[in-house]
Structure formats: C-alpha cells, structure tokens
C-alpha positions in Angstrom: -44.2 -64.2 29.6 -41.8 -61.5 28.1 -40.8 -63.2 24.8 -41.5 -66.4 22.9 -39.1 -67.4 20.2 -41.0 -69.7 17.9 -41.0 -71.6 14.6 -37.4 -72.4 14.9 -35.0 -75.3 14.5 -33.6 -75.2 18.0 -30.5 -77.3 19.0 -30.4 -77.1 22.8 -27.1 -78.8 23.3 -28.8 -80.8 26.1 -28.7 -84.5 25.3 -31.9 -85.2 27.3 -34.0 -82.8 25.0 -31.8 -82.1 22.0 -34.3 -80.3 19.8 -37.2 -77.9 20.1 -39.3 -75.5 18.1 -39.9 -72.7 20.6 -38.5 -71.2 23.8 -40.3 -69.0 26.4 -38.3 -66.2 28.2 -39.1 -64.2 31.3 -36.8 -61.8 33.3 -33.8 -62.8 31.2 -34.2 -66.6 31.8 -35.4 -69.5 29.8 -38.7 -70.6 31.3 -39.7 -73.5 29.0 -38.8 -75.1 25.7 -41.0 -77.3 23.4 -43.2 -77.4 20.4 -44.8 -74.1 19.1 -48.3 -75.0 20.2 -47.4 -75.8 23.8 -45.1 -72.8 24.3 -47.7 -70.5 22.8 -50.0 -71.4 25.6 -47.8 -69.3 27.9 -48.5 -66.2 25.8 -50.0 -63.2 27.6 -51.2 -59.9 26.3 -47.8 -58.3 26.6 -45.7 -61.2 25.3 -43.5 -60.4 22.3 -43.5 -63.1 19.6 -40.3 -63.6 17.6 -40.7 -65.7 14.5 -37.4 -67.6 13.8 -38.7 -68.6 10.4 -37.4 -72.2 10.6 -33.8 -71.1 11.1 -31.3 -72.6 13.5 -31.2 -71.3 17.0 -28.3 -72.2 19.3 -27.1 -71.2 22.7 -25.1 -68.0 22.6 -21.5 -68.7 21.7 -18.7 -68.7 24.3 -15.2 -67.9 23.2 -13.1 -69.7 25.8 -9.9 -67.7 25.2 -9.8 -64.2 23.9 -8.2 -60.8 24.7 -11.2 -58.5 24.6 -9.5 -55.3 25.7 -6.5 -55.9 23.4 -8.9 -56.5 20.6 -10.7 -53.3 21.3 -7.3 -51.6 21.5 -6.3 -53.1 18.2 -9.2 -51.3 16.5 -7.4 -48.1 17.2 -4.0 -49.2 16.1 -2.3 -49.6 12.7 -3.5 -52.8 11.1 -0.3 -54.3 9.8 -1.8 -57.8 9.3 -2.2 -57.1 5.6 1.5 -56.4 5.1 3.2 -59.0 2.8 6.7 -57.5 3.2 8.7 -55.1 5.3 8.1 -52.4 2.6 4.3 -53.0 3.1 4.7 -52.6 6.8 6.5 -49.3 6.3 3.8 -48.1 3.9 1.0 -48.9 6.3 2.8 -47.0 9.1 3.4 -44.0 6.8 -0.2 -43.9 5.7 -1.5 -44.1 9.3 0.8 -41.2 10.3 -0.5 -39.0 7.4 -4.1 -39.7 8.6 -3.2 -39.3 12.3 -0.6 -36.5 12.5 -1.1 -36.0 16.2 -0.1 -39.5 17.1 2.0 -39.6 20.3 3.1 -43.2 20.1 2.3 -45.3 17.0 1.2 -48.8 17.8 0.4 -51.5 15.3 -0.5 -55.2 15.5 -0.7 -58.2 13.2 2.5 -58.5 11.1 3.5 -62.0 10.2 6.9 -62.6 8.7 5.8 -66.1 7.7 3.6 -64.5 5.1 6.6 -62.7 3.5 9.1 -64.0 0.9 11.9 -62.7 3.2 11.1 -64.3 6.6 13.3 -62.1 8.7 11.9 -59.9 11.5 11.7 -56.2 10.9 14.1 -54.1 13.0 14.4 -50.6 14.5 16.0 -49.5 11.2 13.0 -50.5 9.2 10.6 -48.7 11.5 12.8 -45.6 11.5 11.8 -45.3 7.8 8.3 -44.4 9.1 9.5 -41.9 11.7 12.5 -41.1 14.0 10.5 -38.4 15.7 7.8 -40.4 17.4 8.1 -43.8 19.1 6.7 -46.8 17.2 5.9 -50.3 18.4 4.5 -53.1 16.1 3.3 -56.4 17.7 3.7 -59.6 15.7 0.5 -61.5 15.0 1.2 -64.0 17.8 1.7 -61.2 20.3 4.9 -62.7 21.6 7.3 -60.4 19.6 7.4 -56.6 19.4 9.6 -54.5 17.2 10.2 -50.8 18.0 12.0 -47.9 16.3 15.0 -46.0 17.6 12.9 -43.3 19.2 11.1 -45.9 21.3 14.5 -47.4 22.4 15.6 -44.0 23.4 12.5 -43.4 25.5 12.9 -46.8 27.1 16.6 -46.2 27.9 17.7 -49.3 25.9 21.3 -48.9 24.6 24.3 -51.0 23.7 24.6 -54.4 25.4 21.2 -54.2 27.2 20.6 -56.3 30.2 18.6 -59.3 29.2 15.3 -60.2 30.9 14.7 -63.6 32.4 12.2 -65.5 30.3 12.6 -63.1 27.4 15.1 -61.7 24.9 16.2 -58.4 23.5 17.8 -59.0 20.1 21.2 -57.4 19.4 23.5 -57.3 16.5 27.1 -58.5 16.5 28.2 -55.1 18.0 25.8 -55.4 20.9 23.4 -52.7 19.5 19.7 -53.5 20.1 17.8 -54.3 17.0 14.5 -53.2 18.5 13.1 -56.7 18.8 11.7 -57.7 22.1 10.5 -61.3 22.7 8.4 -62.8 25.5 9.0 -61.3 29.0 11.2 -58.5 27.5 8.0 -57.1 25.9 7.0 -55.8 29.3 9.6 -53.1 28.9 7.7 -51.8 25.9 4.3 -52.1 27.5 5.6 -50.1 30.5 6.8 -47.3 28.3 3.6 -46.9 26.2 1.3 -44.1 27.6 -1.2 -45.6 30.1 -4.8 -46.1 29.2 -7.3 -44.1 31.1 -10.5 -45.5 32.6 -12.4 -43.8 29.7 -10.0 -45.5 27.2 -10.6 -49.0 28.7 -14.4 -48.5 28.8 -14.4 -47.5 25.1 -12.2 -50.3 24.0 -14.2 -53.0 25.9 -17.4 -51.6 24.6 -16.3 -51.3 21.0 -14.7 -54.8 21.0 -17.7 -56.4 22.6 -20.1 -55.0 20.0 -18.1 -56.8 17.3 -18.4 -60.0 19.3 -22.2 -59.7 19.3 -22.2 -59.6 15.5 -20.7 -63.1 15.6 -23.2 -64.5 18.1 -20.8 -64.4 21.0 -22.5 -63.7 24.3 -19.8 -64.9 26.7 -16.0 -64.7 26.6 -13.2 -66.0 28.8 -10.9 -63.1 28.4 -7.2 -62.3 29.3 -7.3 -58.5 29.6 -4.6 -57.7 32.1 -1.8 -58.1 29.5 -3.2 -55.0 27.7 -1.9 -52.7 30.3 1.3 -52.3 32.4 1.4 -55.1 35.0 1.1 -52.7 37.9 -2.2 -51.4 36.5 -4.3 -54.6 36.6 -6.6 -53.1 39.3 -7.6 -50.4 36.8 -8.9 -53.0 34.3 -10.7 -55.0 37.0 -12.3 -51.9 38.5 -13.6 -50.8 35.1 -15.1 -54.3 34.5 -16.8 -54.3 37.9 -18.3 -50.9 37.4 -19.6 -51.7 33.9 -21.1 -55.0 35.2 -22.8 -53.2 38.1 -24.1 -50.5 35.7 -25.3 -53.2 33.3 -23.3 -51.5 30.5 -21.1 -54.5 29.7 -22.3 -55.8 26.3 -21.2 -59.4 26.8 -20.6 -61.8 29.8 -16.9 -61.8 30.8 -15.0 -64.4 32.8 -11.6 -62.9 33.5 -8.5 -65.0 33.1 -6.2 -63.0 35.4 -2.6 -62.6 34.3 -0.9 -62.0 37.7 2.6 -63.3 38.0 5.0 -63.0 39.7 4.1 -64.4 43.1 4.4 -61.0 44.8 1.6 -59.6 42.6 -0.6 -62.7 43.1 -0.2 -62.3 46.8 -1.2 -58.7 46.5 -4.2 -59.6 44.5 -5.6 -61.9 47.3 -4.6 -59.4 50.0 -6.7 -56.7 48.2 -9.7 -59.0 48.7 -10.1 -60.3 45.1 -11.1 -64.0 44.8 -12.2 -66.5 42.2 -15.9 -66.2 41.2 -16.2 -62.6 42.5 -18.7 -60.6 40.5 -22.1 -61.0 38.9 -23.7 -62.5 35.9 -21.9 -60.1 33.5 -18.4 -60.2 35.0 -16.6 -62.7 37.2 -13.0 -63.2 38.3 -11.8 -66.4 36.7 -8.6 -68.4 36.9 -5.0 -67.4 37.4 -3.6 -67.0 33.9 0.1 -67.9 33.4 2.0 -67.3 30.2 4.2 -70.4 30.1 5.9 -70.1 26.8 5.8 -68.3 23.4 4.5 -69.0 20.0 5.1 -71.6 17.3 5.5 -69.0 14.5 8.2 -67.2 16.5 9.9 -70.5 17.6 9.5 -69.3 21.2 7.0 -72.1 22.1 9.0 -74.3 24.6 9.6 -77.7 23.1 10.7 -81.0 24.7 13.3 -81.4 21.9 15.0 -78.8 19.6 13.0 -77.4 16.7 13.2 -79.5 13.5 14.0 -76.4 11.4 16.3 -74.7 14.0 18.1 -77.3 16.2 19.8 -74.5 18.1 16.7 -73.7 20.1 13.9 -75.3 22.1 12.1 -72.0 22.5 11.6 -70.0 25.6 10.1 -71.1 28.9 8.9 -68.1 31.0 9.1 -69.9 34.4 11.4 -72.5 35.9 9.6 -75.6 37.1 10.0 -74.4 40.7 8.4 -71.0 39.9 5.5 -72.6 38.1 5.0 -75.1 40.9 4.8 -72.3 43.4 2.4 -70.1 41.5 0.0 -72.9 40.7 0.1 -74.3 44.3 -0.5 -70.8 45.7 -3.6 -70.2 43.6 -4.9 -73.8 44.0 -4.7 -73.6 47.8 -6.9 -70.5 47.6 -9.5 -72.2 45.4 -8.5 -70.3 42.2 -8.1 -72.5 39.1 -5.1 -72.0 36.8 -5.1 -71.5 33.1 -1.6 -71.9 31.7 -0.6 -70.8 28.2 1.2 -73.9 26.7 2.0 -74.3 23.0 5.1 -76.4 23.1 5.1 -80.0 24.4 7.9 -79.1 26.8 5.7 -76.5 28.4 2.8 -78.8 28.6 4.8 -81.4 30.5 5.9 -78.7 33.0 2.3 -77.4 33.5 0.9 -80.9 34.0 3.7 -81.6 36.5 2.9 -78.5 38.5 -0.9 -79.1 38.5 -0.5 -82.7 39.5 1.8 -81.7 42.4 -0.8 -79.2 43.7 -3.6 -81.7 43.4 -1.7 -84.5 45.2 -0.6 -82.2 48.0 -3.9 -80.6 48.5 -6.8 -82.6 46.9 -9.7 -80.4 45.8 -12.6 -81.7 43.8 -13.7 -79.9 40.7 -10.9 -77.3 40.5 -11.0 -77.2 36.7 -7.5 -76.2 36.0 -6.9 -75.7 32.2 -4.2 -75.4 29.6 -4.5 -72.8 26.8 -3.6 -73.6 23.2 -2.1 -77.1 23.9 -1.0 -77.4 20.3 2.1 -79.6 20.2 1.2 -82.9 22.0 2.2 -86.5 22.0 0.2 -89.6 23.2 1.2 -89.4 26.9 0.2 -85.7 27.0 -3.2 -86.4 25.5 -3.7 -89.1 28.2 -2.7 -86.6 30.9 -5.6 -84.3 30.0 -8.1 -87.1 30.7 -6.4 -88.6 33.7 -5.9 -85.3 35.6 -9.3 -83.8 34.3 -7.5 -80.8 32.9 -9.5 -78.7 30.4 -8.0 -78.0 27.0 -8.7 -74.6 25.5 -8.3 -75.0 21.8 -8.5 -72.6 18.9 -9.6 -74.2 15.6 -8.9 -71.1 13.6 -5.1 -71.6 14.3 -5.1 -74.2 11.6 -5.6 -71.5 9.0 -2.0 -70.3 9.5 -0.3 -73.2 11.4 -0.9 -75.9 8.8 1.8 -74.2 6.7 4.5 -74.4 9.4 3.8 -77.2 11.9 5.6 -80.0 10.1 8.6 -77.8 9.4 8.8 -76.6 13.0 8.4 -79.9 14.9 8.7 -82.7 12.3 6.1 -85.0 10.8 6.0 -87.5 13.7 5.2 -84.9 16.3 2.9 -83.0 13.9 0.8 -86.2 13.6 -0.1 -86.1 17.3 -0.6 -82.4 17.5 -3.8 -80.4 17.2 -5.5 -83.8 18.0 -8.9 -82.5 18.8 -10.9 -85.6 17.8 -8.7 -87.8 19.9 -9.4 -85.4 22.8 -13.2 -85.5 22.2 -13.4 -89.2 21.7 -11.3 -90.1 24.8 -13.3 -87.8 27.2 -11.1 -84.8 27.4 -13.1 -81.7 28.2 -12.2 -79.2 25.5 -13.5 -75.6 25.1 -13.1 -73.6 21.8 -11.9 -70.1 21.3 -10.1 -67.8 19.0 -7.3 -66.0 20.9 -8.4 -62.8 19.2 -6.9 -60.5 18.2 -4.2 -63.1 17.3 -6.9 -64.6 15.0 -10.5 -63.5 14.3 -13.3 -64.6 16.6 -15.7 -65.4 13.8 -17.2 -68.6 15.2 -18.4 -69.9 11.8 -14.8 -69.8 10.5 -13.6 -71.5 13.6 -16.2 -74.3 13.3 -15.3 -74.6 9.6 -11.6 -75.2 10.5 -12.6 -77.7 13.2 -14.8 -79.8 11.0 -12.7 -79.7 7.7 -9.1 -79.4 9.1 -8.5 -77.0 6.2 -7.4 -73.4 5.8 -10.0 -70.8 4.9 -8.7 -71.1 1.3 -9.6 -74.8 1.4 -6.1 -76.3 1.7 -5.2 -79.1 1.8 -8.1 -80.5 -0.3 -8.5 -83.6 1.8 -7.9 -81.9 5.1 -4.8 -81.8 7.3 -4.8 -85.1 9.3 -8.5 -85.4 8.5 -9.0 -88.2 11.1 -8.8 -85.4 13.7 -11.8 -83.5 12.3 -14.5 -82.7 14.9 -18.1 -83.3 14.0 -20.3 -80.2 13.8 -22.0 -81.3 17.0 -18.6 -81.5 18.8 -17.5 -78.2 17.5 -20.7 -76.4 18.6 -20.3 -78.0 22.0 -16.9 -76.6 22.2 -18.3 -73.1 21.7 -21.3 -73.5 24.0 -21.8 -76.0 26.9 -18.1 -77.0 27.1 -17.1 -73.3 27.3 -19.7 -72.9 30.1 -18.2 -75.9 31.9 -14.7 -74.4 31.6 -15.8 -71.3 33.5 -17.8 -73.3 36.1 -21.1 -71.9 34.7 -22.7 -75.0 33.0 -25.7 -74.6 35.3 -26.3 -71.1 34.1 -25.6 -71.1 30.4 -24.2 -73.1 27.4 -27.4 -74.9 26.6 -31.1 -74.0 26.0 -32.5 -75.4 29.2 -35.2 -74.0 31.6 -33.6 -71.9 34.3 -30.5 -70.8 32.3 -29.8 -67.4 30.9 -31.7 -66.6 27.7 -28.6 -66.2 25.6 -29.1 -67.3 21.9 -27.7 -67.0 18.4 -29.8 -67.3 15.3 -28.0 -68.5 12.1 -28.9 -67.9 8.5 -28.5 -71.6 7.7 -28.5 -74.9 9.5 -24.8 -75.8 9.9 -25.8 -79.3 10.8 -27.5 -79.8 7.4 -25.1 -78.1 4.9 -21.8 -79.1 3.4 -18.9 -78.4 5.8 -17.2 -76.2 3.3 -20.1 -73.8 3.4 -20.1 -73.3 7.1 -17.6 -70.4 7.0 -20.0 -68.3 4.9 -23.0 -68.6 7.2 -24.2 -65.3 8.7 -25.4 -64.6 12.2 -28.9 -63.0 12.0 -29.6 -62.3 15.6 -27.9 -62.4 19.0 -29.9 -62.5 22.2 -28.4 -61.7 25.7 -30.5 -62.2 28.8 -33.6 -62.3 26.6 -32.9 -59.0 24.9 -32.1 -58.8 21.2 -28.7 -57.1 21.2 -27.8 -57.6 17.5 -29.9 -58.1 14.5 -28.8 -58.2 10.9 
C-alpha cells in the first residue's frame, strides 16, 4: 500500500457508506476505506502514514464552471477590481504602467461600475488619461463588456459610425463616434487585436492558475478556456492541454467546455478528429459551450420581459432560436453534450427549446446537456430542468454581488423565483457548483458559505436573502464533489471517497458540518491530494 490516511473525520459523499476514519491508496486510486484498525492491516514496510489528526477529509473539490486560462492570464493583468470610481481605475492603470514601462498592450480585468457612486461605464476618453501611446483594454468583472482607449480603436480600425456586430454592440455617442465600449459578440474585435499568446504563455498561465486552485482544495475543474484566445486559435489551447496531460505536468484535472460557434467552426472541430471524451484522466474534451446571452450587471442577460429598471431593453441574445437549434442539434447528433450560458429567463427558454427539439428528434440516453448560471428563473423553468434532465451549473458566490441588484433589475416577483437552489435540490434537479472565476473567486469555502447562508461575504442581509432557498452543508458539498463529477460524466471515477476512484482529497482545518454557517468562509484548506500525491500542504 502506498499511503494510508488515518485518524480522520471522512465524509465520503457516498450514501451507502457516508463516514470513515481511514482510507488506503495505491497507484493513485482508493483501495479501501473504513476504521483505522482495519485499514492499518493493509500497511506494508513502505507504506506512508498520514495522520489527519481528526480533521475533516472530503473528496477533492470540483469547480463545475471556471475559466482557468483566463484566470491565469488575469494574474498578469492590471487588477482593476479594487477600483471604486473611474479615477481609481485610471490610477491603477498609471501605477501599472510605471511598474511595467515595456507594456505593449495594457490589459486589465475586474472593474464593476455597480460598486461606484457614478454607475456609468468608463469610456475611451477615461482610459486615454492613462496613455494615448499604447493600446489599453479593461474587461468588466462580468467579462461581457470591454472598454478600450483611442489607441486601441486606432489599431482595430474602428472609426465613426462603426458597423455593428450581430449579437453585440459597439457604443457610440450622438455624433456616431465610438466610445470604446464593446459588448457581447463585439468583444471579439478586441480579442482578435490583442497580441496572440504563445504556447509558452498558455502553459505558464494554466500552471500558475492551477496552483492557486490547489490551495483551495480544487482538484478538478470544468473550464471554458477557448474564450481566452482569438476564436481561430482554439487548437493551440487544446494542443497545449493535451501535451501537458500526456507529460503529466497538468496540476489539476480539466474537463474542457469547448466554446466553438459558429457552426462552421464546430464542423471544423469534428473534421479535425476532436470528439467528446477525448483525452486521459488529466484532460478531456467536454461539452460544446455556447454563450447564449450576457450578464445581469451589464443588463445584457436576455430577459423574457424588459428590465424593471430599464424598460427600453430585454438584454442581448447572441443567437437566434434557429441558430441555437442548429448548433445544439449538430453537437447532440455527434454525442457531444451542450453547456449553454443562460443568465436571463428569456435565454433559458430558448436553450430548453433547442435541447428538447434535439432530444425529441434524435433520442439519446444520458446526454447530460447543461445550462450555465441559470440565474433568473420562474416556476416553469425550474420544472423544465427536472423534466428534461438538464444539469444546472450554479455559482453560489454570485450572491455576494447580485443580491444588491437582482430585485432592481428584474422586480421582486421574478427575484423570488430566481437563484432557487434549494428548490432545485429538493425537486431532483441535478445541480453542480462552481465559481465562474475570474468573474468571482473560486474559494470553495466562501462559495459554500454563500450557498448555506444566502448572505454576502459581509453578512448581509442578516436573515439571508430568500432564506428558504438555503442549501444544507451536505447539499453544497455535493454540488462541489459528486454532482460535479456527474456533470462531466465521471461519477464512477471521482467525486466521492469510494474504492476504485481517484485518490483526490481535500483536508479542512475545521469540520464545516459541525460549525456555525457564518464561520465556514474562514475555514482553511490544510492539504490537497491529487491521485494519491500531496500537491498542496499549508
């Protein structure tokens, strides 16, 4: 036996054997679980014993929706998430430029105008106060809006009365001059202009981002990484992942949510020989990812009715119903599940409609289509998840910022049926939890805290926001373990501490099942184990 982890409080997430004290590991797999004395009988002369000192051991966490490459990329950009005004934004950019005078294209991420007294978006003229000599692009926290300076507009060839992009928007002033604000599909113009990442860049960013994940006990992610590069360069990202997985240099297990529209690109993907499930235990091709609408903060999430605080808009839908039907049917027919970004209820109805059409026309058991975010819902939509067996990828940490805006955006009646995670869990909807990092942080303890308290990280509101929708700690942990494994079709390989599965574990400082919910967000990860190897230890 290679290792025995003993003297622990082990929650297996397996209902048939929910608790244990010790677990034996060999060749990266769980061999047996049980009481200390029975597992110690498997000890040999070269077995390493790891004393858990009574602490809580759980299956390694699985973040079911993240942008790993973008997160690693963000570590090398200007952090504008701390800005509380446009002046702060400018100061952050100027400071970065002083420290990095050789910057060729300044990129930043994280600004949130909802945190500012003046809620308006920054414009090209604001960023020109940082520099007019180098191009600058700053991405909003939701990643659905980018603001650039005049130099970037010049490089991109965007002048007066620019041609608008279907499914997107280039903001202009009353004279037709571009304001430097690119929304939804128009963002691709910016991404295409930014200098390309090299293979070395991609490796470094994946590696650096993944190491941070391990510090939070995350051993598996379902990651949308193709949005981090120009659409035509998706093969470069996939090739790097395949190489890292083959070399065993990938620090975490990655299931790739493949952003591949339009249909011509998806056809090319299959023609090149890619297919769902391709890869090994460290990296696998996952579902077709489709970005259906925008964000609630930016009022670009596509709503069934106009926004309560701006009746002039219902948001932006990226695809027509016909386009969405065609993309989902094409992937479905080739045994590739689909994961559709849907924040507004209007987009959810469109996605369900497309999925149901594909399933009725070509029935396939266990396809595990999913919807990502699924924030604004009503009672019929919640029922559709269960009836169509569609997985809901939810992000509990979103409550930290969204509580302040939901009712204003959609009204109290619709807010009451939104973010309804307990209803999902209690009615048999399969939900998997994630963070959408770098939109929000992937700290699982903070995510679980938001799920079980329905409060912001500051503790507001004191009684919780629609507290009847709180998840139990058990339900929240399932969302980050076995449910996440099910969402990627890997529930027989990971997600619970069961003989035969990967020896992926996380050791917590305190037992989150036994402490007050308000304390969960402060609990530290002490150890992360991947394939039986200790890959992080505090």
